[in-house]
PDB file with one MODEL, atoms N, CA, C and O in Angstrom:
MODEL        1
ATOM      1  N   UNK A   1     -14.121  22.164 -15.410  1.00  0.00           N
ATOM      2  CA  UNK A   1     -12.778  22.885 -15.356  1.00  0.00           C
ATOM      3  C   UNK A   1     -11.987  20.932 -14.885  1.00  0.00           C
ATOM      4  O   UNK A   1     -12.553  19.839 -14.871  1.00  0.00           O
ATOM      5  N   UNK A   2     -10.729  21.272 -14.621  1.00  0.00           N
ATOM      6  CA  UNK A   2     -10.663  20.040 -14.345  1.00  0.00           C
ATOM      7  C   UNK A   2     -10.317  20.111 -12.720  1.00  0.00           C
ATOM      8  O   UNK A   2     -10.007  21.135 -12.111  1.00  0.00           O
ATOM      9  N   UNK A   3     -10.478  18.449 -12.032  1.00  0.00           N
ATOM     10  CA  UNK A   3     -10.045  18.869 -10.449  1.00  0.00           C
ATOM     11  C   UNK A   3      -9.375  18.744  -9.893  1.00  0.00           C
ATOM     12  O   UNK A   3      -8.381  18.113 -10.252  1.00  0.00           O
ATOM     13  N   UNK A   4      -9.499  19.282  -8.621  1.00  0.00           N
ATOM     14  CA  UNK A   4      -7.712  20.004  -7.947  1.00  0.00           C
ATOM     15  C   UNK A   4      -7.112  18.515  -7.808  1.00  0.00           C
ATOM     16  O   UNK A   4      -7.217  17.598  -8.622  1.00  0.00           O
ATOM     17  N   UNK A   5      -6.398  18.518  -6.450  1.00  0.00           N
ATOM     18  CA  UNK A   5      -5.522  17.716  -5.889  1.00  0.00           C
ATOM     19  C   UNK A   5      -6.672  17.261  -4.445  1.00  0.00           C
ATOM     20  O   UNK A   5      -6.955  18.156  -3.650  1.00  0.00           O
ATOM     21  N   UNK A   6      -7.024  16.395  -4.320  1.00  0.00           N
ATOM     22  CA  UNK A   6      -8.343  15.689  -3.012  1.00  0.00           C
ATOM     23  C   UNK A   6      -9.462  15.939  -3.402  1.00  0.00           C
ATOM     24  O   UNK A   6     -10.358  15.721  -2.586  1.00  0.00           O
ATOM     25  N   UNK A   7      -9.867  16.491  -4.786  1.00  0.00           N
ATOM     26  CA  UNK A   7     -11.051  16.788  -4.588  1.00  0.00           C
ATOM     27  C   UNK A   7     -12.441  15.471  -5.193  1.00  0.00           C
ATOM     28  O   UNK A   7     -12.242  14.873  -6.251  1.00  0.00           O
ATOM     29  N   UNK A   8     -12.972  15.360  -4.853  1.00  0.00           N
ATOM     30  CA  UNK A   8     -14.323  14.388  -5.059  1.00  0.00           C
ATOM     31  C   UNK A   8     -14.529  14.271  -6.708  1.00  0.00           C
ATOM     32  O   UNK A   8     -14.324  15.319  -7.321  1.00  0.00           O
ATOM     33  N   UNK A   9     -14.841  13.327  -7.339  1.00  0.00           N
ATOM     34  CA  UNK A   9     -14.696  13.212  -8.724  1.00  0.00           C
ATOM     35  C   UNK A   9     -16.437  13.164  -8.836  1.00  0.00           C
ATOM     36  O   UNK A   9     -16.839  12.716  -7.762  1.00  0.00           O
ATOM     37  N   UNK A  10     -17.386  13.411  -9.585  1.00  0.00           N
ATOM     38  CA  UNK A  10     -18.491  12.644  -9.909  1.00  0.00           C
ATOM     39  C   UNK A  10     -18.863  12.817 -11.849  1.00  0.00           C
ATOM     40  O   UNK A  10     -19.299  13.903 -12.232  1.00  0.00           O
ATOM     41  N   UNK A  11     -18.648  11.732 -12.835  1.00  0.00           N
ATOM     42  CA  UNK A  11     -19.006  12.207 -13.899  1.00  0.00           C
ATOM     43  C   UNK A  11     -20.408  11.362 -13.672  1.00  0.00           C
ATOM     44  O   UNK A  11     -20.626  10.325 -13.045  1.00  0.00           O
ATOM     45  N   UNK A  12     -21.509  12.470 -14.652  1.00  0.00           N
ATOM     46  CA  UNK A  12     -22.727  11.759 -13.947  1.00  0.00           C
ATOM     47  C   UNK A  12     -23.219  10.734 -15.279  1.00  0.00           C
ATOM     48  O   UNK A  12     -22.372  10.540 -16.151  1.00  0.00           O
ATOM     49  N   UNK A  13     -24.412  10.167 -15.408  1.00  0.00           N
ATOM     50  CA  UNK A  13     -25.164   9.254 -16.101  1.00  0.00           C
ATOM     51  C   UNK A  13     -25.155  10.274 -17.941  1.00  0.00           C
ATOM     52  O   UNK A  13     -25.541  11.425 -18.141  1.00  0.00           O
ATOM     53  N   UNK A  14     -24.695   9.488 -18.739  1.00  0.00           N
ATOM     54  CA  UNK A  14     -24.679  10.024 -19.784  1.00  0.00           C
ATOM     55  C   UNK A  14     -23.847  11.415 -20.564  1.00  0.00           C
ATOM     56  O   UNK A  14     -24.100  12.056 -21.584  1.00  0.00           O
ATOM     57  N   UNK A  15     -22.661  11.508 -19.445  1.00  0.00           N
ATOM     58  CA  UNK A  15     -21.051  12.018 -19.849  1.00  0.00           C
ATOM     59  C   UNK A  15     -20.243  11.403 -20.053  1.00  0.00           C
ATOM     60  O   UNK A  15     -19.867  10.997 -18.954  1.00  0.00           O
ATOM     61  N   UNK A  16     -19.391  10.838 -21.107  1.00  0.00           N
ATOM     62  CA  UNK A  16     -18.430  10.294 -21.312  1.00  0.00           C
ATOM     63  C   UNK A  16     -17.208  11.908 -21.085  1.00  0.00           C
ATOM     64  O   UNK A  16     -17.068  12.968 -21.695  1.00  0.00           O
ATOM     65  N   UNK A  17     -16.543  11.246 -19.843  1.00  0.00           N
ATOM     66  CA  UNK A  17     -14.634  12.190 -19.730  1.00  0.00           C
ATOM     67  C   UNK A  17     -13.979  11.316 -20.190  1.00  0.00           C
ATOM     68  O   UNK A  17     -14.205  10.143 -19.892  1.00  0.00           O
ATOM     69  N   UNK A  18     -12.703  11.787 -21.290  1.00  0.00           N
ATOM     70  CA  UNK A  18     -11.731  11.253 -21.969  1.00  0.00           C
ATOM     71  C   UNK A  18     -10.615  11.703 -20.874  1.00  0.00           C
ATOM     72  O   UNK A  18     -10.393  12.828 -20.426  1.00  0.00           O
ATOM     73  N   UNK A  19      -9.921  10.335 -20.558  1.00  0.00           N
ATOM     74  CA  UNK A  19      -8.204  11.110 -19.845  1.00  0.00           C
ATOM     75  C   UNK A  19      -7.374  11.182 -20.882  1.00  0.00           C
ATOM     76  O   UNK A  19      -7.201  10.385 -21.804  1.00  0.00           O
ATOM     77  N   UNK A  20      -6.772  12.422 -20.602  1.00  0.00           N
ATOM     78  CA  UNK A  20      -6.064  12.363 -21.487  1.00  0.00           C
ATOM     79  C   UNK A  20      -4.183  13.047 -20.799  1.00  0.00           C
ATOM     80  O   UNK A  20      -3.274  13.515 -21.485  1.00  0.00           O
ATOM     81  N   UNK A  21      -4.215  12.856 -19.469  1.00  0.00           N
ATOM     82  CA  UNK A  21      -3.450  13.520 -18.794  1.00  0.00           C
ATOM     83  C   UNK A  21      -3.166  12.850 -17.356  1.00  0.00           C
ATOM     84  O   UNK A  21      -3.894  12.075 -16.735  1.00  0.00           O
ATOM     85  N   UNK A  22      -2.413  13.158 -17.144  1.00  0.00           N
ATOM     86  CA  UNK A  22      -2.256  12.549 -15.937  1.00  0.00           C
ATOM     87  C   UNK A  22      -2.902  13.394 -14.514  1.00  0.00           C
ATOM     88  O   UNK A  22      -2.195  13.890 -13.637  1.00  0.00           O
ATOM     89  N   UNK A  23      -4.320  13.408 -14.541  1.00  0.00           N
ATOM     90  CA  UNK A  23      -4.839  13.988 -12.914  1.00  0.00           C
ATOM     91  C   UNK A  23      -3.642  14.390 -11.330  1.00  0.00           C
ATOM     92  O   UNK A  23      -2.890  13.689 -10.653  1.00  0.00           O
ATOM     93  N   UNK A  24      -3.947  15.552 -11.311  1.00  0.00           N
ATOM     94  CA  UNK A  24      -3.879  15.460  -9.739  1.00  0.00           C
ATOM     95  C   UNK A  24      -4.152  13.933  -8.354  1.00  0.00           C
ATOM     96  O   UNK A  24      -5.297  13.480  -8.328  1.00  0.00           O
ATOM     97  N   UNK A  25      -3.457  13.512  -7.693  1.00  0.00           N
ATOM     98  CA  UNK A  25      -4.298  12.674  -7.002  1.00  0.00           C
ATOM     99  C   UNK A  25      -5.603  13.277  -6.666  1.00  0.00           C
ATOM    100  O   UNK A  25      -5.983  14.440  -6.525  1.00  0.00           O
ATOM    101  N   UNK A  26      -6.048  12.370  -6.602  1.00  0.00           N
ATOM    102  CA  UNK A  26      -7.549  13.171  -6.205  1.00  0.00           C
ATOM    103  C   UNK A  26      -8.410  12.358  -5.253  1.00  0.00           C
ATOM    104  O   UNK A  26      -8.009  11.223  -5.511  1.00  0.00           O
ATOM    105  N   UNK A  27      -9.283  12.230  -4.374  1.00  0.00           N
ATOM    106  CA  UNK A  27     -10.555  11.918  -4.087  1.00  0.00           C
ATOM    107  C   UNK A  27     -11.175  10.677  -4.256  1.00  0.00           C
ATOM    108  O   UNK A  27     -10.379   9.826  -4.653  1.00  0.00           O
ATOM    109  N   UNK A  28     -12.099  10.353  -4.126  1.00  0.00           N
ATOM    110  CA  UNK A  28     -12.893  10.040  -4.920  1.00  0.00           C
ATOM    111  C   UNK A  28     -13.857  10.165  -6.022  1.00  0.00           C
ATOM    112  O   UNK A  28     -14.795  10.958  -6.105  1.00  0.00           O
ATOM    113  N   UNK A  29     -13.389   9.036  -7.062  1.00  0.00           N
ATOM    114  CA  UNK A  29     -14.009   8.912  -7.996  1.00  0.00           C
ATOM    115  C   UNK A  29     -15.515   8.278  -8.212  1.00  0.00           C
ATOM    116  O   UNK A  29     -15.609   7.096  -7.883  1.00  0.00           O
ATOM    117  N   UNK A  30     -16.562   8.833  -8.659  1.00  0.00           N
ATOM    118  CA  UNK A  30     -18.179   8.179  -8.670  1.00  0.00           C
ATOM    119  C   UNK A  30     -18.465   8.127 -10.172  1.00  0.00           C
ATOM    120  O   UNK A  30     -19.035   9.103 -10.659  1.00  0.00           O
ATOM    121  N   UNK A  31     -18.159   7.177 -10.903  1.00  0.00           N
ATOM    122  CA  UNK A  31     -18.660   6.847 -12.512  1.00  0.00           C
ATOM    123  C   UNK A  31     -19.818   6.171 -12.206  1.00  0.00           C
ATOM    124  O   UNK A  31     -20.036   5.120 -11.602  1.00  0.00           O
ATOM    125  N   UNK A  32     -20.882   7.418 -13.032  1.00  0.00           N
ATOM    126  CA  UNK A  32     -22.415   6.567 -13.560  1.00  0.00           C
ATOM    127  C   UNK A  32     -22.145   6.677 -14.571  1.00  0.00           C
ATOM    128  O   UNK A  32     -22.451   5.624 -15.131  1.00  0.00           O
ATOM    129  N   UNK A  33     -21.351   7.926 -15.837  1.00  0.00           N
ATOM    130  CA  UNK A  33     -21.286   8.011 -17.228  1.00  0.00           C
ATOM    131  C   UNK A  33     -20.077   6.910 -17.317  1.00  0.00           C
ATOM    132  O   UNK A  33     -20.186   5.758 -16.897  1.00  0.00           O
ATOM    133  N   UNK A  34     -18.815   7.499 -17.981  1.00  0.00           N
ATOM    134  CA  UNK A  34     -17.856   6.588 -18.657  1.00  0.00           C
ATOM    135  C   UNK A  34     -17.052   7.383 -18.560  1.00  0.00           C
ATOM    136  O   UNK A  34     -17.147   8.601 -18.717  1.00  0.00           O
ATOM    137  N   UNK A  35     -15.924   6.574 -18.210  1.00  0.00           N
ATOM    138  CA  UNK A  35     -14.132   7.572 -17.799  1.00  0.00           C
ATOM    139  C   UNK A  35     -13.479   6.797 -18.654  1.00  0.00           C
ATOM    140  O   UNK A  35     -13.382   5.609 -18.346  1.00  0.00           O
ATOM    141  N   UNK A  36     -12.956   7.198 -19.755  1.00  0.00           N
ATOM    142  CA  UNK A  36     -12.185   6.231 -20.772  1.00  0.00           C
ATOM    143  C   UNK A  36     -10.953   6.952 -20.772  1.00  0.00           C
ATOM    144  O   UNK A  36     -10.925   8.153 -20.506  1.00  0.00           O
ATOM    145  N   UNK A  37      -9.673   6.126 -21.127  1.00  0.00           N
ATOM    146  CA  UNK A  37      -8.066   6.357 -21.076  1.00  0.00           C
ATOM    147  C   UNK A  37      -8.152   6.783 -22.397  1.00  0.00           C
ATOM    148  O   UNK A  37      -9.102   6.519 -23.134  1.00  0.00           O
ATOM    149  N   UNK A  38      -7.059   7.515 -22.746  1.00  0.00           N
ATOM    150  CA  UNK A  38      -6.939   8.398 -23.991  1.00  0.00           C
ATOM    151  C   UNK A  38      -5.875   7.249 -24.061  1.00  0.00           C
ATOM    152  O   UNK A  38      -5.491   6.799 -22.982  1.00  0.00           O
ATOM    153  N   UNK A  39      -5.052   6.416 -25.910  1.00  0.00           N
ATOM    154  CA  UNK A  39      -4.374   6.136 -26.194  1.00  0.00           C
ATOM    155  C   UNK A  39      -3.005   6.231 -25.537  1.00  0.00           C
ATOM    156  O   UNK A  39      -2.229   5.853 -26.415  1.00  0.00           O
ATOM    157  N   UNK A  40      -2.196   6.587 -24.281  1.00  0.00           N
ATOM    158  CA  UNK A  40      -1.305   7.178 -24.272  1.00  0.00           C
ATOM    159  C   UNK A  40      -1.026   6.777 -23.067  1.00  0.00           C
ATOM    160  O   UNK A  40      -1.979   6.493 -22.341  1.00  0.00           O
ATOM    161  N   UNK A  41       0.826   6.610 -22.366  1.00  0.00           N
ATOM    162  CA  UNK A  41       0.701   6.562 -20.863  1.00  0.00           C
ATOM    163  C   UNK A  41      -0.187   6.990 -19.878  1.00  0.00           C
ATOM    164  O   UNK A  41      -0.504   8.166 -20.053  1.00  0.00           O
ATOM    165  N   UNK A  42      -0.585   6.588 -19.131  1.00  0.00           N
ATOM    166  CA  UNK A  42      -1.858   7.488 -18.078  1.00  0.00           C
ATOM    167  C   UNK A  42      -1.545   7.120 -16.727  1.00  0.00           C
ATOM    168  O   UNK A  42      -1.047   6.004 -16.578  1.00  0.00           O
ATOM    169  N   UNK A  43      -1.745   7.868 -15.660  1.00  0.00           N
ATOM    170  CA  UNK A  43      -1.500   7.172 -14.225  1.00  0.00           C
ATOM    171  C   UNK A  43      -2.770   8.209 -13.834  1.00  0.00           C
ATOM    172  O   UNK A  43      -2.980   9.321 -14.317  1.00  0.00           O
ATOM    173  N   UNK A  44      -3.551   7.497 -12.808  1.00  0.00           N
ATOM    174  CA  UNK A  44      -4.883   7.907 -12.140  1.00  0.00           C
ATOM    175  C   UNK A  44      -4.856   7.500 -10.205  1.00  0.00           C
ATOM    176  O   UNK A  44      -4.975   6.464  -9.551  1.00  0.00           O
ATOM    177  N   UNK A  45      -4.727   8.340 -10.015  1.00  0.00           N
ATOM    178  CA  UNK A  45      -4.777   7.709  -8.173  1.00  0.00           C
ATOM    179  C   UNK A  45      -5.717   8.549  -7.688  1.00  0.00           C
ATOM    180  O   UNK A  45      -5.715   9.747  -7.971  1.00  0.00           O
ATOM    181  N   UNK A  46      -6.763   7.891  -6.772  1.00  0.00           N
ATOM    182  CA  UNK A  46      -7.876   8.356  -6.193  1.00  0.00           C
ATOM    183  C   UNK A  46      -7.650   7.214  -4.881  1.00  0.00           C
ATOM    184  O   UNK A  46      -6.916   6.249  -4.673  1.00  0.00           O
ATOM    185  N   UNK A  47      -9.034   8.137  -3.951  1.00  0.00           N
ATOM    186  CA  UNK A  47      -8.522   7.531  -2.336  1.00  0.00           C
ATOM    187  C   UNK A  47      -9.560   5.784  -2.748  1.00  0.00           C
ATOM    188  O   UNK A  47      -9.213   4.692  -2.297  1.00  0.00           O
ATOM    189  N   UNK A  48     -10.759   5.997  -3.642  1.00  0.00           N
ATOM    190  CA  UNK A  48     -11.203   5.292  -4.422  1.00  0.00           C
ATOM    191  C   UNK A  48     -12.128   4.950  -5.375  1.00  0.00           C
ATOM    192  O   UNK A  48     -13.119   5.616  -5.075  1.00  0.00           O
ATOM    193  N   UNK A  49     -12.428   4.180  -6.526  1.00  0.00           N
ATOM    194  CA  UNK A  49     -13.713   4.521  -7.528  1.00  0.00           C
ATOM    195  C   UNK A  49     -14.795   3.483  -7.608  1.00  0.00           C
ATOM    196  O   UNK A  49     -14.744   2.265  -7.440  1.00  0.00           O
ATOM    197  N   UNK A  50     -15.921   4.396  -7.949  1.00  0.00           N
ATOM    198  CA  UNK A  50     -16.769   3.423  -7.061  1.00  0.00           C
ATOM    199  C   UNK A  50     -17.198   3.242  -8.615  1.00  0.00           C
ATOM    200  O   UNK A  50     -17.133   4.345  -9.157  1.00  0.00           O
ATOM    201  N   UNK A  51     -17.641   2.166  -9.576  1.00  0.00           N
ATOM    202  CA  UNK A  51     -17.757   1.857 -10.917  1.00  0.00           C
ATOM    203  C   UNK A  51     -19.943   1.880 -11.517  1.00  0.00           C
ATOM    204  O   UNK A  51     -20.411   1.124 -12.368  1.00  0.00           O
ATOM    205  N   UNK A  52     -20.327   2.386 -11.144  1.00  0.00           N
ATOM    206  CA  UNK A  52     -21.802   2.290 -11.524  1.00  0.00           C
ATOM    207  C   UNK A  52     -21.883   2.227 -13.184  1.00  0.00           C
ATOM    208  O   UNK A  52     -22.603   1.293 -13.537  1.00  0.00           O
ATOM    209  N   UNK A  53     -21.333   2.977 -14.278  1.00  0.00           N
ATOM    210  CA  UNK A  53     -21.330   3.202 -15.347  1.00  0.00           C
ATOM    211  C   UNK A  53     -19.831   2.373 -15.642  1.00  0.00           C
ATOM    212  O   UNK A  53     -19.527   1.440 -14.900  1.00  0.00           O
ATOM    213  N   UNK A  54     -18.880   2.802 -16.829  1.00  0.00           N
ATOM    214  CA  UNK A  54     -17.694   2.068 -17.312  1.00  0.00           C
ATOM    215  C   UNK A  54     -17.093   2.929 -17.487  1.00  0.00           C
ATOM    216  O   UNK A  54     -17.380   4.074 -17.839  1.00  0.00           O
ATOM    217  N   UNK A  55     -15.588   2.137 -17.100  1.00  0.00           N
ATOM    218  CA  UNK A  55     -14.402   2.554 -17.021  1.00  0.00           C
ATOM    219  C   UNK A  55     -13.853   1.623 -18.552  1.00  0.00           C
ATOM    220  O   UNK A  55     -13.974   0.457 -18.929  1.00  0.00           O
ATOM    221  N   UNK A  56     -13.355   2.603 -18.992  1.00  0.00           N
ATOM    222  CA  UNK A  56     -13.171   1.498 -20.249  1.00  0.00           C
ATOM    223  C   UNK A  56     -11.132   2.204 -20.465  1.00  0.00           C
ATOM    224  O   UNK A  56     -10.804   3.365 -20.710  1.00  0.00           O
ATOM    225  N   UNK A  57     -10.208   1.010 -20.259  1.00  0.00           N
ATOM    226  CA  UNK A  57      -9.184   1.222 -20.731  1.00  0.00           C
ATOM    227  C   UNK A  57      -8.732   0.377 -22.223  1.00  0.00           C
ATOM    228  O   UNK A  57      -8.029  -0.597 -21.952  1.00  0.00           O
ATOM    229  N   UNK A  58      -8.876   0.473 -23.076  1.00  0.00           N
ATOM    230  CA  UNK A  58      -9.242  -0.402 -24.463  1.00  0.00           C
ATOM    231  C   UNK A  58     -10.481  -0.979 -24.788  1.00  0.00           C
ATOM    232  O   UNK A  58     -11.521  -0.794 -24.155  1.00  0.00           O
ATOM    233  N   UNK A  59     -10.349  -1.698 -25.808  1.00  0.00           N
ATOM    234  CA  UNK A  59     -11.567  -2.521 -26.222  1.00  0.00           C
ATOM    235  C   UNK A  59     -10.947  -3.600 -26.548  1.00  0.00           C
ATOM    236  O   UNK A  59      -9.824  -3.592 -27.054  1.00  0.00           O
ATOM    237  N   UNK A  60     -11.785  -4.905 -26.227  1.00  0.00           N
ATOM    238  CA  UNK A  60     -11.253  -6.085 -26.985  1.00  0.00           C
ATOM    239  C   UNK A  60     -11.008  -6.326 -28.671  1.00  0.00           C
ATOM    240  O   UNK A  60     -10.511  -7.376 -29.079  1.00  0.00           O
ATOM    241  N   UNK A  61     -11.452  -5.133 -29.666  1.00  0.00           N
ATOM    242  CA  UNK A  61     -11.695  -5.151 -30.648  1.00  0.00           C
ATOM    243  C   UNK A  61      -9.831  -3.634 -31.006  1.00  0.00           C
ATOM    244  O   UNK A  61      -9.170  -3.265 -31.977  1.00  0.00           O
ATOM    245  N   UNK A  62      -9.858  -3.399 -29.726  1.00  0.00           N
ATOM    246  CA  UNK A  62      -8.948  -1.718 -30.065  1.00  0.00           C
ATOM    247  C   UNK A  62      -8.502  -2.366 -28.847  1.00  0.00           C
ATOM    248  O   UNK A  62      -9.408  -2.155 -28.042  1.00  0.00           O
ATOM    249  N   UNK A  63      -7.086  -3.415 -27.967  1.00  0.00           N
ATOM    250  CA  UNK A  63      -6.295  -3.709 -26.693  1.00  0.00           C
ATOM    251  C   UNK A  63      -5.873  -1.998 -26.592  1.00  0.00           C
ATOM    252  O   UNK A  63      -5.912  -1.176 -27.507  1.00  0.00           O
ATOM    253  N   UNK A  64      -5.570  -1.843 -25.532  1.00  0.00           N
ATOM    254  CA  UNK A  64      -4.806  -1.072 -24.806  1.00  0.00           C
ATOM    255  C   UNK A  64      -3.117  -1.604 -24.841  1.00  0.00           C
ATOM    256  O   UNK A  64      -2.579  -2.469 -24.149  1.00  0.00           O
ATOM    257  N   UNK A  65      -2.495  -0.672 -25.992  1.00  0.00           N
ATOM    258  CA  UNK A  65      -1.001  -1.084 -25.741  1.00  0.00           C
ATOM    259  C   UNK A  65      -0.080  -0.034 -24.820  1.00  0.00           C
ATOM    260  O   UNK A  65       1.044  -0.277 -24.382  1.00  0.00           O
ATOM    261  N   UNK A  66      -0.618   0.824 -24.694  1.00  0.00           N
ATOM    262  CA  UNK A  66       0.170   1.606 -23.518  1.00  0.00           C
ATOM    263  C   UNK A  66      -0.212   1.216 -22.012  1.00  0.00           C
ATOM    264  O   UNK A  66      -0.977   0.423 -21.464  1.00  0.00           O
ATOM    265  N   UNK A  67       0.983   2.462 -21.524  1.00  0.00           N
ATOM    266  CA  UNK A  67       0.887   1.997 -19.896  1.00  0.00           C
ATOM    267  C   UNK A  67      -0.378   2.577 -19.048  1.00  0.00           C
ATOM    268  O   UNK A  67      -0.347   3.771 -18.750  1.00  0.00           O
ATOM    269  N   UNK A  68      -1.331   1.896 -18.703  1.00  0.00           N
ATOM    270  CA  UNK A  68      -2.326   2.267 -17.721  1.00  0.00           C
ATOM    271  C   UNK A  68      -2.300   2.193 -16.277  1.00  0.00           C
ATOM    272  O   UNK A  68      -2.861   1.171 -15.882  1.00  0.00           O
ATOM    273  N   UNK A  69      -1.674   3.194 -15.016  1.00  0.00           N
ATOM    274  CA  UNK A  69      -1.529   2.492 -14.235  1.00  0.00           C
ATOM    275  C   UNK A  69      -2.554   3.640 -13.009  1.00  0.00           C
ATOM    276  O   UNK A  69      -2.598   4.866 -12.907  1.00  0.00           O
ATOM    277  N   UNK A  70      -3.303   2.447 -12.198  1.00  0.00           N
ATOM    278  CA  UNK A  70      -3.922   3.316 -11.122  1.00  0.00           C
ATOM    279  C   UNK A  70      -3.921   3.482  -9.918  1.00  0.00           C
ATOM    280  O   UNK A  70      -4.062   2.312  -9.563  1.00  0.00           O
ATOM    281  N   UNK A  71      -3.867   4.058  -9.006  1.00  0.00           N
ATOM    282  CA  UNK A  71      -3.805   3.927  -7.705  1.00  0.00           C
ATOM    283  C   UNK A  71      -4.576   4.032  -6.685  1.00  0.00           C
ATOM    284  O   UNK A  71      -5.041   5.143  -6.429  1.00  0.00           O
ATOM    285  N   UNK A  72      -4.831   3.136  -6.028  1.00  0.00           N
ATOM    286  CA  UNK A  72      -6.064   3.439  -4.942  1.00  0.00           C
ATOM    287  C   UNK A  72      -5.197   3.500  -3.791  1.00  0.00           C
ATOM    288  O   UNK A  72      -4.192   2.798  -3.673  1.00  0.00           O
ATOM    289  N   UNK A  73      -5.824   4.837  -2.453  1.00  0.00           N
ATOM    290  CA  UNK A  73      -4.477   5.514  -2.258  1.00  0.00           C
ATOM    291  C   UNK A  73      -5.595   5.352  -0.901  1.00  0.00           C
ATOM    292  O   UNK A  73      -5.036   6.193  -0.198  1.00  0.00           O
ATOM    293  N   UNK A  74      -6.948   4.800   0.096  1.00  0.00           N
ATOM    294  CA  UNK A  74      -7.449   5.270   0.876  1.00  0.00           C
ATOM    295  C   UNK A  74      -7.191   4.351   1.587  1.00  0.00           C
ATOM    296  O   UNK A  74      -7.617   3.231   1.304  1.00  0.00           O
ATOM    297  N   UNK A  75      -6.355   4.593   2.802  1.00  0.00           N
ATOM    298  CA  UNK A  75      -6.101   3.278   4.059  1.00  0.00           C
ATOM    299  C   UNK A  75      -7.117   3.092   4.578  1.00  0.00           C
ATOM    300  O   UNK A  75      -6.738   2.574   5.629  1.00  0.00           O
ATOM    301  N   UNK A  76      -8.716   3.150   4.652  1.00  0.00           N
ATOM    302  CA  UNK A  76      -9.594   2.216   5.054  1.00  0.00           C
ATOM    303  C   UNK A  76     -10.074   1.300   4.461  1.00  0.00           C
ATOM    304  O   UNK A  76     -10.658   1.339   3.378  1.00  0.00           O
ATOM    305  N   UNK A  77      -9.810   0.183   5.293  1.00  0.00           N
ATOM    306  CA  UNK A  77      -9.860  -1.225   4.794  1.00  0.00           C
ATOM    307  C   UNK A  77     -11.509  -1.978   4.782  1.00  0.00           C
ATOM    308  O   UNK A  77     -12.201  -2.710   4.075  1.00  0.00           O
ATOM    309  N   UNK A  78     -11.551  -1.329   5.911  1.00  0.00           N
ATOM    310  CA  UNK A  78     -13.529  -1.783   6.116  1.00  0.00           C
ATOM    311  C   UNK A  78     -14.444  -1.118   5.014  1.00  0.00           C
ATOM    312  O   UNK A  78     -15.583  -1.571   4.913  1.00  0.00           O
ATOM    313  N   UNK A  79     -14.101  -0.193   4.263  1.00  0.00           N
ATOM    314  CA  UNK A  79     -15.062   0.727   3.351  1.00  0.00           C
ATOM    315  C   UNK A  79     -15.647  -0.102   2.389  1.00  0.00           C
ATOM    316  O   UNK A  79     -15.151  -0.944   1.640  1.00  0.00           O
ATOM    317  N   UNK A  80     -16.564   0.212   2.515  1.00  0.00           N
ATOM    318  CA  UNK A  80     -17.424  -0.607   1.814  1.00  0.00           C
ATOM    319  C   UNK A  80     -17.852   0.007   0.091  1.00  0.00           C
ATOM    320  O   UNK A  80     -18.612  -0.644  -0.626  1.00  0.00           O
TER     321      UNK A  80
ENDMDL
END
């Protein structure tokens, strides 16, 4: 299902999630698999994003020509 506002999201290894709509403001996002932006204007807001896998917004062969905005909202500037 779709995540709710403030929820933490984990993308497991071997899984690709294609973001094709603006989700609600999320908690943390941990990417072990792949998060790929669809080719449309999108906004992603989260407290933090930890990328162990792949965060893809376009490729060298097919540049992303739309508008992608990622906003990090955590106020803890000492977080590791």
